[in-house]
C-alpha positions in Angstrom: 0.0 0.0 0.0 2.0 2.9 -1.3 1.0 6.6 -1.9 2.7 9.4 -3.8 1.9 12.8 -2.5 2.3 15.8 -4.9 3.7 18.7 -2.9 5.8 20.6 -5.3 3.5 23.5 -6.3 3.9 27.1 -5.5 0.3 27.6 -4.1 -0.1 30.9 -5.9 -3.9 31.0 -5.4 -3.5 30.7 -1.6 -1.3 33.7 -1.2 -0.5 35.4 1.2 -0.6 32.2 3.3 1.9 30.5 1.0 4.4 33.3 0.8 6.7 31.7 3.3 5.3 28.2 3.6 4.5 25.6 1.0 0.8 24.9 0.7 0.8 21.4 2.3 2.3 22.9 5.5 -0.4 25.6 6.2 -2.1 24.7 9.5 -5.7 23.5 9.8 -7.4 24.4 13.1 -4.1 25.6 14.5 -3.4 22.0 15.2 -2.0 20.1 12.1 -0.5 20.9 8.8 -2.6 19.7 5.9 0.0 17.1 4.9 0.1 15.7 8.4 -3.6 15.1 8.3 -3.1 13.3 5.0 -0.3 11.2 6.3 -2.2 10.2 9.5 -5.2 9.2 7.3 -3.0 7.1 5.0 -1.6 5.3 7.9 -5.1 4.6 9.3 -6.1 3.2 6.0 -3.3 0.7 5.9 -0.6 2.5 3.9 2.9 1.8 5.0 5.1 3.8 2.6 4.8 7.3 1.0 6.8 9.2 -1.5 6.5 13.0 -1.5 7.3 15.0 -4.6 8.8 18.3 -3.5 9.7 21.5 -5.3 9.0 25.0 -4.1 10.2 25.3 -0.4 10.5 21.5 -0.4 13.2 21.6 2.2 10.5 22.7 4.7 8.3 19.8 3.9 11.3 17.4 4.2 12.2 18.9 7.6 8.6 18.6 8.8 7.9 15.1 7.6 11.4 13.7 7.9 11.5 9.9 7.4 7.8 9.4 8.5 8.7 7.4 11.6 6.6 9.7 13.9 3.5 8.3 12.0 4.9 4.8 11.6 5.3 5.4 7.9 8.4 5.1 5.6 8.7 8.4 3.7 11.1 9.1 0.8 11.3 12.2 -1.4 11.5 13.1 -5.1 13.1 16.6 -5.5 11.7 18.4 -8.5 14.1 21.0 -10.1 11.7 21.7 -13.0 7.9 21.5 -12.7 6.7 18.2 -14.2 3.0 18.5 -13.8 0.8 16.0 -11.9 2.1 12.7 -13.5 5.5 13.8 -14.7 7.3 13.1 -11.3 5.6 9.6 -11.2 6.9 8.8 -14.7 10.4 9.9 -13.8 10.5 7.5 -10.8 8.3 4.7 -12.1 10.6 1.8 -11.4 10.8 2.7 -7.7 7.0 2.1 -7.3 4.9 -1.0 -6.8 2.7 -2.2 -9.7 -0.4 -0.3 -8.3 -0.2 2.9 -6.2 -2.1 6.0 -5.0 -1.3 9.5 -6.3 -2.8 12.5 -4.6 -2.4 16.2 -4.1 -0.9 17.3 -0.8 -3.6 19.9 -0.1 -6.7 17.7 0.0 -8.9 17.7 3.1 -11.4 14.8 2.9 -12.6 11.7 4.7 -12.3 9.6 1.6 -11.2 6.0 2.2 -7.9 5.9 0.4 -7.6 2.1 0.8 -11.0 1.7 -1.1 -9.7 3.8 -4.0 -6.6 1.7 -4.4 -8.1 -1.7 -3.8 -11.0 -0.9 -6.1 -8.6 0.1 -8.8 -6.6 -3.1 -8.3 -9.7 -5.2 -8.6 -10.7 -3.5 -11.9 -9.1 -3.6 -15.4 -8.9 0.2 -15.6 -5.6 1.9 -16.4 -6.4 4.7 -14.0 -9.0 5.4 -11.3 -10.1 8.9 -10.5 -11.9 9.8 -7.2 -14.8 12.0 -8.2 -17.1 14.4 -6.3 -20.4 16.0 -7.3 -20.0 19.7 -7.2 -22.9 22.2 -7.3 -22.1 25.6 -8.8 -24.6 28.4 -8.4 -24.4 31.2 -11.0 -25.3 34.5 -9.6 -26.2 36.1 -12.9 -28.7 35.7 -15.7 -27.0 33.5 -18.2 -27.5 34.3 -21.9 -27.3 32.1 -24.9 -26.4 34.2 -27.9 -27.0 33.3 -31.5 -28.8 34.3 -34.7 -27.4 35.0 -38.1 -25.2 37.8 -36.8 -24.5 36.2 -33.4 -26.2 39.2 -31.8 -29.5 37.8 -30.5 -30.5 36.2 -27.3 -31.7 32.7 -28.1 -31.7 31.3 -24.6 -32.0 32.8 -21.1 -31.6 31.2 -17.7 -31.9 33.2 -14.5 -29.2 32.3 -11.9 -29.0 28.6 -12.9 -27.5 25.9 -10.7 -25.0 23.6 -12.5 -24.0 20.1 -11.4 -20.6 18.8 -12.3 -18.6 15.7 -11.4 -15.1 16.9 -10.6 -11.7 15.3 -9.9 -10.8 15.3 -6.2 -7.1 15.2 -6.9 -6.8 11.6 -5.7 -6.0 8.9 -8.2 -5.0 5.2 -8.3 -2.6 4.3 -11.1 -0.7 1.3 -12.5 2.9 1.4 -13.7 2.0 -0.1 -17.1 -0.4 2.8 -17.8 2.6 5.3 -17.6 5.3 3.0 -19.1 5.4 4.6 -22.5 5.7 8.2 -21.4 9.3 9.7 -21.5 10.9 10.3 -18.1 11.9 13.9 -17.3 9.2 15.6 -19.3 6.1 17.3 -18.0 2.9 15.2 -18.0 -0.4 16.6 -16.7 -3.4 14.7 -15.4 -5.5 16.2 -18.1 -3.1 15.0 -20.9 -3.1 11.5 -19.4 -6.9 11.3 -19.2 -7.3 12.5 -22.8 -4.7 10.1 -24.1 -6.5 7.2 -22.3 -9.9 8.2 -23.7 -8.4 8.6 -27.2 -6.9 5.1 -26.9 -10.3 3.6 -26.0 -9.3 2.8 -22.4 -11.1 5.4 -20.4 -10.3 5.8 -16.7 -12.5 4.4 -14.0 -14.4 6.6 -11.5 -14.5 6.1 -7.8 -17.6 8.2 -6.7 -17.5 9.8 -3.3 -20.2 11.9 -1.5 -18.5 12.6 1.9 -16.5 15.6 2.9 -14.0 17.1 0.5 -12.2 20.4 0.1 -9.4 21.3 -2.2 -7.4 23.9 -0.2 -6.6 26.0 -3.2 -8.0 29.5 -2.4 -8.2 31.6 0.7 -12.0 31.0 0.9 -11.5 27.2 0.9 -8.8 27.5 3.5 -11.1 29.6 5.8 -13.9 27.1 5.3 -11.5 24.2 6.3 -10.6 25.9 9.5 -14.2 26.7 10.2 -15.2 23.0 9.7 -12.3 21.6 11.6 -13.8 21.7 15.1 -16.9 19.7 14.1 -15.1 17.3 11.6 -11.9 16.6 13.5 -12.9 13.2 14.7 -14.3 12.3 11.3 -11.1 13.3 9.5 -8.8 11.7 12.1 -10.8 8.8 13.5 -7.8 7.2 15.2 -6.3 10.3 16.8 
């Protein structure tokens, strides 16, 4: 049970919180860094080893997490001198990974069962499994559909519609063979991988989830996470 945590980004959208700290180290509830919550959850779900891909301010993440022994995990690091996207670091270190493994962002706050994502993937014939969450987006404006011969007429109107989307949670289960033909050392985004798999007629599998999930990407999300922490702490850290 191995997980790769992607923690090399600059966290631009979360500034000023990330001016001096990498995003995975910002505190939740004045108690734990986000990445510590993730590591504790992985351990609780049966994972024994973790690799952390680090880049921007990576030395701080390495100092905080060390070898993982404080959480009874084995942690190693992939330093990233040049940004390689979501899957690029994995491709560059593919031979150091087991046949099936978890890949996730280091800034996800959720009570998703990581074990279920990985074991579900292993039991399937899918090349990639994507944890998916239903997101409701409320549009605060009247939305116009514009058309006509001169593209200057309103042909549709919806007042403050509510849109429903299935979105990626930033948690994936992958197999080495899925990534084997990509060149090491070159950027590879999650979007490119998904489109390639769809084009090849081998679409990724979806692991649907309807629990708690926040991608701590913006100040509003971070504030929401801290507001939720007091009531969700035991749910997010059931063994603490």
